[in-house]
NUPA-870597 format. One record per residue (C-alpha): residue number from 0; x, y, z. Coordinates in steps of 0.05 Angstrom, whole numbers. Example, Ala and Ser with C-alpha at 12.3 -4.5 7.8 and 13.67 -1.06 7.14 Angstrom:
residues 2
<0,<246,-90,156>>
<1,<273,-21,143>>
This chain:
residues 554
<0,<-473,65,-397>>
<1,<-400,55,-379>>
<2,<-335,48,-417>>
<3,<-272,8,-401>>
<4,<-207,43,-420>>
<5,<-142,3,-422>>
<6,<-78,42,-426>>
<7,<-7,14,-437>>
<8,<30,74,-465>>
<9,<90,55,-423>>
<10,<111,-17,-417>>
<11,<120,-16,-341>>
<12,<49,2,-323>>
<13,<-19,-22,-344>>
<14,<-78,22,-325>>
<15,<-151,2,-331>>
<16,<-204,55,-319>>
<17,<-280,45,-317>>
<18,<-317,110,-330>>
<19,<-391,129,-335>>
<20,<-425,166,-392>>
<21,<-402,233,-362>>
<22,<-329,210,-364>>
<23,<-327,208,-288>>
<24,<-278,156,-261>>
<25,<-317,99,-229>>
<26,<-261,50,-217>>
<27,<-186,47,-230>>
<28,<-136,-10,-231>>
<29,<-61,2,-237>>
<30,<-17,-58,-249>>
<31,<59,-57,-248>>
<32,<79,-105,-304>>
<33,<143,-124,-268>>
<34,<109,-137,-201>>
<35,<93,-209,-184>>
<36,<24,-213,-153>>
<37,<12,-278,-114>>
<38,<-57,-264,-86>>
<39,<-108,-319,-102>>
<40,<-54,-364,-132>>
<41,<-57,-437,-113>>
<42,<6,-474,-90>>
<43,<29,-541,-68>>
<44,<55,-529,2>>
<45,<93,-567,56>>
<46,<89,-556,131>>
<47,<158,-534,156>>
<48,<141,-511,226>>
<49,<83,-517,274>>
<50,<74,-462,324>>
<51,<26,-483,381>>
<52,<31,-415,414>>
<53,<-2,-383,352>>
<54,<-44,-445,337>>
<55,<-17,-440,267>>
<56,<35,-469,220>>
<57,<87,-441,172>>
<58,<83,-468,102>>
<59,<136,-472,48>>
<60,<98,-456,-16>>
<61,<156,-446,-63>>
<62,<163,-370,-60>>
<63,<223,-364,-14>>
<64,<192,-337,49>>
<65,<145,-384,85>>
<66,<70,-370,89>>
<67,<26,-368,151>>
<68,<-31,-418,158>>
<69,<-79,-407,217>>
<70,<-120,-464,246>>
<71,<-182,-425,224>>
<72,<-161,-433,152>>
<73,<-154,-509,154>>
<74,<-210,-546,119>>
<75,<-245,-608,148>>
<76,<-207,-653,98>>
<77,<-144,-645,140>>
<78,<-179,-651,207>>
<79,<-187,-721,235>>
<80,<-195,-717,310>>
<81,<-183,-653,350>>
<82,<-204,-588,317>>
<83,<-174,-544,371>>
<84,<-101,-565,370>>
<85,<-56,-550,311>>
<86,<-8,-606,333>>
<87,<-63,-658,324>>
<88,<-85,-632,256>>
<89,<-19,-621,218>>
<90,<50,-652,222>>
<91,<118,-632,197>>
<92,<131,-644,122>>
<93,<57,-655,109>>
<94,<36,-635,38>>
<95,<-27,-595,24>>
<96,<-60,-549,-27>>
<97,<-60,-476,-4>>
<98,<-85,-410,-34>>
<99,<-56,-341,-19>>
<100,<-108,-298,16>>
<101,<-63,-240,33>>
<102,<2,-224,-2>>
<103,<69,-218,32>>
<104,<76,-146,54>>
<105,<139,-114,83>>
<106,<157,-156,144>>
<107,<92,-196,143>>
<108,<91,-263,109>>
<109,<35,-286,63>>
<110,<-30,-309,94>>
<111,<-52,-377,67>>
<112,<-116,-419,68>>
<113,<-136,-490,50>>
<114,<-206,-465,33>>
<115,<-196,-460,-42>>
<116,<-239,-410,-81>>
<117,<-244,-410,-157>>
<118,<-280,-349,-183>>
<119,<-321,-354,-247>>
<120,<-368,-307,-283>>
<121,<-430,-328,-245>>
<122,<-406,-371,-188>>
<123,<-348,-380,-140>>
<124,<-330,-454,-135>>
<125,<-309,-478,-65>>
<126,<-280,-549,-68>>
<127,<-281,-591,-5>>
<128,<-339,-549,21>>
<129,<-413,-566,23>>
<130,<-440,-496,32>>
<131,<-482,-464,-22>>
<132,<-490,-389,-11>>
<133,<-519,-329,-48>>
<134,<-481,-263,-51>>
<135,<-502,-213,3>>
<136,<-506,-159,-50>>
<137,<-565,-193,-84>>
<138,<-632,-165,-59>>
<139,<-688,-208,-30>>
<140,<-730,-208,-94>>
<141,<-673,-236,-136>>
<142,<-652,-285,-81>>
<143,<-720,-320,-88>>
<144,<-708,-328,-163>>
<145,<-638,-355,-153>>
<146,<-660,-405,-100>>
<147,<-708,-434,-152>>
<148,<-650,-439,-201>>
<149,<-605,-473,-150>>
<150,<-653,-532,-144>>
<151,<-644,-546,-218>>
<152,<-568,-541,-220>>
<153,<-522,-602,-217>>
<154,<-472,-592,-161>>
<155,<-426,-651,-143>>
<156,<-418,-674,-72>>
<157,<-367,-640,-28>>
<158,<-368,-579,-73>>
<159,<-393,-511,-48>>
<160,<-416,-451,-87>>
<161,<-426,-376,-80>>
<162,<-476,-348,-130>>
<163,<-449,-281,-154>>
<164,<-489,-218,-172>>
<165,<-472,-229,-246>>
<166,<-518,-290,-246>>
<167,<-581,-247,-239>>
<168,<-628,-258,-298>>
<169,<-580,-308,-330>>
<170,<-601,-374,-361>>
<171,<-593,-438,-322>>
<172,<-549,-465,-378>>
<173,<-500,-407,-372>>
<174,<-493,-417,-297>>
<175,<-486,-492,-304>>
<176,<-432,-483,-358>>
<177,<-394,-437,-311>>
<178,<-397,-490,-256>>
<179,<-373,-544,-304>>
<180,<-316,-499,-327>>
<181,<-293,-487,-255>>
<182,<-298,-562,-240>>
<183,<-250,-575,-298>>
<184,<-203,-524,-269>>
<185,<-206,-559,-201>>
<186,<-192,-628,-232>>
<187,<-133,-597,-270>>
<188,<-106,-567,-205>>
<189,<-110,-634,-169>>
<190,<-75,-670,-226>>
<191,<-17,-619,-224>>
<192,<-14,-625,-148>>
<193,<-5,-701,-154>>
<194,<49,-695,-207>>
<195,<96,-644,-175>>
<196,<141,-666,-118>>
<197,<163,-599,-88>>
<198,<126,-538,-63>>
<199,<110,-494,-124>>
<200,<57,-454,-160>>
<201,<5,-499,-192>>
<202,<-48,-449,-214>>
<203,<-41,-375,-230>>
<204,<-103,-334,-218>>
<205,<-73,-267,-234>>
<206,<-90,-255,-306>>
<207,<-112,-184,-292>>
<208,<-146,-166,-358>>
<209,<-184,-232,-359>>
<210,<-207,-221,-288>>
<211,<-231,-150,-305>>
<212,<-271,-176,-364>>
<213,<-299,-233,-322>>
<214,<-323,-185,-268>>
<215,<-344,-124,-307>>
<216,<-368,-145,-376>>
<217,<-443,-138,-370>>
<218,<-501,-100,-402>>
<219,<-476,-34,-371>>
<220,<-411,-35,-412>>
<221,<-420,1,-478>>
<222,<-347,5,-503>>
<223,<-278,-24,-490>>
<224,<-223,22,-516>>
<225,<-150,0,-517>>
<226,<-89,40,-539>>
<227,<-41,-19,-547>>
<228,<-45,-67,-606>>
<229,<-18,-128,-567>>
<230,<-67,-118,-510>>
<231,<-122,-107,-562>>
<232,<-109,-175,-594>>
<233,<-103,-210,-526>>
<234,<-168,-178,-502>>
<235,<-206,-206,-562>>
<236,<-181,-276,-545>>
<237,<-203,-268,-473>>
<238,<-273,-247,-495>>
<239,<-277,-311,-536>>
<240,<-254,-352,-477>>
<241,<-307,-321,-432>>
<242,<-360,-333,-485>>
<243,<-381,-260,-487>>
<244,<-383,-256,-563>>
<245,<-431,-196,-563>>
<246,<-372,-153,-538>>
<247,<-330,-166,-600>>
<248,<-365,-108,-634>>
<249,<-355,-63,-574>>
<250,<-279,-68,-570>>
<251,<-238,-15,-606>>
<252,<-165,2,-618>>
<253,<-148,74,-602>>
<254,<-99,106,-651>>
<255,<-106,181,-641>>
<256,<-48,227,-625>>
<257,<-79,251,-560>>
<258,<-65,201,-504>>
<259,<-126,159,-486>>
<260,<-133,181,-414>>
<261,<-124,254,-432>>
<262,<-177,248,-486>>
<263,<-228,226,-434>>
<264,<-202,273,-380>>
<265,<-180,215,-335>>
<266,<-109,241,-320>>
<267,<-136,301,-281>>
<268,<-180,255,-239>>
<269,<-122,208,-226>>
<270,<-79,267,-203>>
<271,<-130,280,-148>>
<272,<-116,211,-119>>
<273,<-46,234,-100>>
<274,<-71,293,-60>>
<275,<-84,292,14>>
<276,<-140,343,11>>
<277,<-201,335,-34>>
<278,<-249,393,-43>>
<279,<-324,378,-45>>
<280,<-369,413,-96>>
<281,<-406,455,-44>>
<282,<-344,482,-10>>
<283,<-329,428,42>>
<284,<-268,383,41>>
<285,<-242,316,64>>
<286,<-170,301,85>>
<287,<-143,230,78>>
<288,<-82,211,120>>
<289,<-55,140,120>>
<290,<-12,112,177>>
<291,<16,44,194>>
<292,<-43,26,238>>
<293,<-102,58,202>>
<294,<-127,109,152>>
<295,<-159,172,181>>
<296,<-208,214,141>>
<297,<-228,282,168>>
<298,<-290,318,142>>
<299,<-288,395,144>>
<300,<-341,446,126>>
<301,<-286,494,100>>
<302,<-321,544,54>>
<303,<-391,513,57>>
<304,<-441,570,69>>
<305,<-508,543,45>>
<306,<-532,517,112>>
<307,<-587,552,151>>
<308,<-553,536,217>>
<309,<-494,497,246>>
<310,<-533,431,247>>
<311,<-556,440,175>>
<312,<-485,457,152>>
<313,<-455,397,187>>
<314,<-508,349,159>>
<315,<-503,373,87>>
<316,<-427,372,88>>
<317,<-426,302,118>>
<318,<-478,278,68>>
<319,<-437,304,10>>
<320,<-374,275,39>>
<321,<-402,203,42>>
<322,<-404,196,-34>>
<323,<-333,223,-42>>
<324,<-305,180,14>>
<325,<-335,117,-16>>
<326,<-305,136,-84>>
<327,<-236,152,-56>>
<328,<-233,86,-16>>
<329,<-249,48,-80>>
<330,<-202,87,-127>>
<331,<-143,89,-79>>
<332,<-157,18,-57>>
<333,<-149,36,16>>
<334,<-155,-26,60>>
<335,<-152,-44,133>>
<336,<-180,-2,189>>
<337,<-210,65,168>>
<338,<-235,118,217>>
<339,<-278,175,191>>
<340,<-284,238,233>>
<341,<-351,270,212>>
<342,<-371,339,233>>
<343,<-409,334,300>>
<344,<-485,332,294>>
<345,<-534,336,352>>
<346,<-592,304,316>>
<347,<-590,227,322>>
<348,<-633,220,260>>
<349,<-582,258,220>>
<350,<-528,209,243>>
<351,<-570,151,219>>
<352,<-581,183,151>>
<353,<-506,193,143>>
<354,<-493,120,161>>
<355,<-546,96,112>>
<356,<-519,141,57>>
<357,<-447,118,66>>
<358,<-470,45,69>>
<359,<-508,53,4>>
<360,<-449,83,-34>>
<361,<-398,34,-6>>
<362,<-438,-30,-5>>
<363,<-468,-28,-75>>
<364,<-409,1,-114>>
<365,<-349,-32,-80>>
<366,<-329,-104,-95>>
<367,<-286,-108,-31>>
<368,<-316,-137,32>>
<369,<-332,-81,81>>
<370,<-354,-81,154>>
<371,<-381,-16,181>>
<372,<-398,9,250>>
<373,<-441,67,274>>
<374,<-423,139,287>>
<375,<-400,146,360>>
<376,<-415,203,407>>
<377,<-349,233,386>>
<378,<-370,236,313>>
<379,<-325,178,292>>
<380,<-345,121,246>>
<381,<-302,59,240>>
<382,<-301,10,182>>
<383,<-255,-43,153>>
<384,<-244,-55,79>>
<385,<-216,-118,47>>
<386,<-148,-112,14>>
<387,<-157,-128,-61>>
<388,<-96,-98,-94>>
<389,<-38,-53,-74>>
<390,<-60,17,-55>>
<391,<-40,80,-92>>
<392,<9,96,-35>>
<393,<44,29,-42>>
<394,<50,35,-118>>
<395,<72,107,-126>>
<396,<102,132,-61>>
<397,<168,123,-26>>
<398,<183,138,47>>
<399,<217,206,53>>
<400,<290,197,72>>
<401,<289,261,112>>
<402,<227,254,156>>
<403,<227,177,151>>
<404,<152,177,138>>
<405,<132,219,198>>
<406,<115,280,156>>
<407,<152,329,200>>
<408,<224,346,215>>
<409,<256,384,273>>
<410,<265,458,264>>
<411,<334,491,266>>
<412,<331,512,339>>
<413,<307,445,364>>
<414,<358,405,324>>
<415,<415,451,344>>
<416,<398,444,419>>
<417,<393,369,409>>
<418,<463,367,379>>
<419,<491,408,438>>
<420,<459,361,488>>
<421,<487,302,449>>
<422,<557,334,451>>
<423,<552,344,527>>
<424,<529,273,537>>
<425,<587,244,496>>
<426,<639,286,532>>
<427,<614,263,600>>
<428,<611,189,581>>
<429,<674,185,540>>
<430,<747,206,547>>
<431,<749,249,483>>
<432,<802,291,450>>
<433,<763,320,393>>
<434,<691,323,367>>
<435,<676,337,293>>
<436,<604,357,281>>
<437,<585,358,207>>
<438,<518,392,199>>
<439,<475,428,147>>
<440,<496,500,136>>
<441,<434,529,171>>
<442,<449,487,234>>
<443,<523,506,233>>
<444,<506,580,225>>
<445,<457,577,283>>
<446,<507,541,328>>
<447,<565,588,312>>
<448,<524,652,317>>
<449,<470,639,368>>
<450,<502,585,411>>
<451,<576,604,407>>
<452,<577,622,482>>
<453,<551,552,499>>
<454,<602,519,454>>
<455,<658,560,487>>
<456,<632,541,556>>
<457,<633,467,538>>
<458,<706,473,516>>
<459,<725,512,579>>
<460,<693,461,625>>
<461,<731,407,588>>
<462,<800,435,574>>
<463,<824,376,535>>
<464,<766,374,486>>
<465,<764,410,418>>
<466,<699,420,381>>
<467,<696,429,305>>
<468,<631,453,273>>
<469,<636,435,199>>
<470,<579,459,153>>
<471,<562,420,90>>
<472,<512,446,39>>
<473,<489,378,14>>
<474,<471,350,82>>
<475,<399,368,95>>
<476,<361,376,160>>
<477,<352,334,203>>
<478,<414,295,182>>
<479,<481,308,216>>
<480,<546,271,229>>
<481,<585,268,294>>
<482,<653,238,296>>
<483,<689,230,361>>
<484,<764,218,374>>
<485,<786,188,439>>
<486,<850,205,475>>
<487,<874,133,467>>
<488,<870,140,392>>
<489,<806,99,390>>
<490,<757,124,339>>
<491,<683,113,337>>
<492,<625,140,296>>
<493,<564,155,340>>
<494,<518,186,288>>
<495,<527,172,215>>
<496,<482,202,162>>
<497,<485,204,87>>
<498,<556,205,62>>
<499,<568,159,2>>
<500,<630,116,7>>
<501,<643,115,-68>>
<502,<624,187,-85>>
<503,<663,211,-24>>
<504,<730,185,-49>>
<505,<719,207,-121>>
<506,<693,277,-107>>
<507,<725,300,-42>>
<508,<797,285,-64>>
<509,<788,333,-121>>
<510,<745,386,-88>>
<511,<759,387,-14>>
<512,<830,416,-23>>
<513,<799,479,-49>>
<514,<749,499,4>>
<515,<716,549,-43>>
<516,<687,488,-80>>
<517,<665,459,-14>>
<518,<590,468,-26>>
<519,<592,428,-90>>
<520,<607,363,-54>>
<521,<557,308,-66>>
<522,<530,270,-6>>
<523,<480,214,-2>>
<524,<457,163,48>>
<525,<496,101,65>>
<526,<492,50,121>>
<527,<564,27,126>>
<528,<588,42,197>>
<529,<658,16,183>>
<530,<679,73,136>>
<531,<736,113,168>>
<532,<723,186,154>>
<533,<774,209,204>>
<534,<836,194,162>>
<535,<812,238,105>>
<536,<788,295,150>>
<537,<854,295,187>>
<538,<892,300,122>>
<539,<855,363,101>>
<540,<839,391,169>>
<541,<875,457,152>>
<542,<826,471,97>>
<543,<768,459,145>>
<544,<797,507,195>>
<545,<807,561,142>>
<546,<736,553,120>>
<547,<709,559,192>>
<548,<752,621,204>>
<549,<721,654,143>>
<550,<651,639,172>>
<551,<671,668,239>>
<552,<700,731,206>>
<553,<636,739,167>>
């Protein structure tokens, strides 16, 4: 039996955990209360631009940035003649009903469709579609039963259906009531569409708690425990709306002093989701690394020592990793292309067993659509997973302002040599009088101690140039600042990193005069290239020189 735990101890974040009888996390949903989720919402849209080169159109759907509508996502209702040319299907300022399939993400606009889907407890209603399908997750034995039920259901013309797994062993009346409820929703959506004149939201599908109850409240759920009184009252109303009155006795308000997720040991399991490396029970490990293009998962034997030989060790480690990989994909909500690097195995039968095991854990426990390939001769298995919600990385992580998301930064020697080469390049290409190089202390120390001869040679080769190496404690590797002064009094910043315009004026005026307080200066990133640092440096240049002399004497 399973439990649903709903936590809202802080108003910004709603967390819903589904755990088994051993308090092992089976599924996790994290919702930012302030985040506007548009996925599955239905809008009235208007064609603003048709792009024949992409065979697609851009749609104004009332959310600021236009959405993308591919010709593949245009239903037959809008197609009159030619199905292959977007110009002959749609026209500018045409109005249509669209649903968001993929949310707007970074620089990518939302992906829209005219194939509307309205999910219910037992069916998914598909207006303007004549197809009646049965979920692929339903086995052959149950499919025969459901086919018999389908013949006795009333389904209006031009309405399609997908029979969900929740419909197994349900009464015909319950399924028919669900169909009728979704038909009412569809008629309501059409009436709103006809009333509004501008592109706007006409149906919000993102009632998250209601959707969780709709999808998960079944005979396997034993308890629903909520630690917030408002959510508790709302949840009871949702249970009435869904008609699942038998769950009223299973819903409880949690009032103990120990936080709900700590009580059931969920916090420790959530912490593992933020780690790159996950240890397996028998000593192996998996490493999960997400990039812009794909997510790579590497399986390692690590401390596994139970195998009789190399093949046996590789097989058992891979077998154990399949269950953990399926769980991590689900909990972290990793989507897109995923490549798994299994430990190489020579036995082809072992490869097939690993594929079957991974398929079993992923296919029957994950609600996302997944397409999976086979293990290649290099030990790689590729699969794609549907994006359902924002991943853990998107919710909790920021791009590092030092490595810019790469994960590595240049070492002191490499960065110092790079700065010297940059200096030489600027001297050759520009008629310069002075160069001021503001660097982290470690870089300045390396340049002045290890590369002083090279700096002197640069100055000797170019008699008119003066180089100033200025160390700052609060500028961190790999950031540095180079300011060049031309002979014709023309000033130009060539590299500008991390000096705040506002903080600079407030702090440096008071602290820069006394160079002993120099390391207490506060610096942070800014992107204004028009800020003139030269005037202020020139005013207090004597203090900089005294400071540099002290370093040289040291």
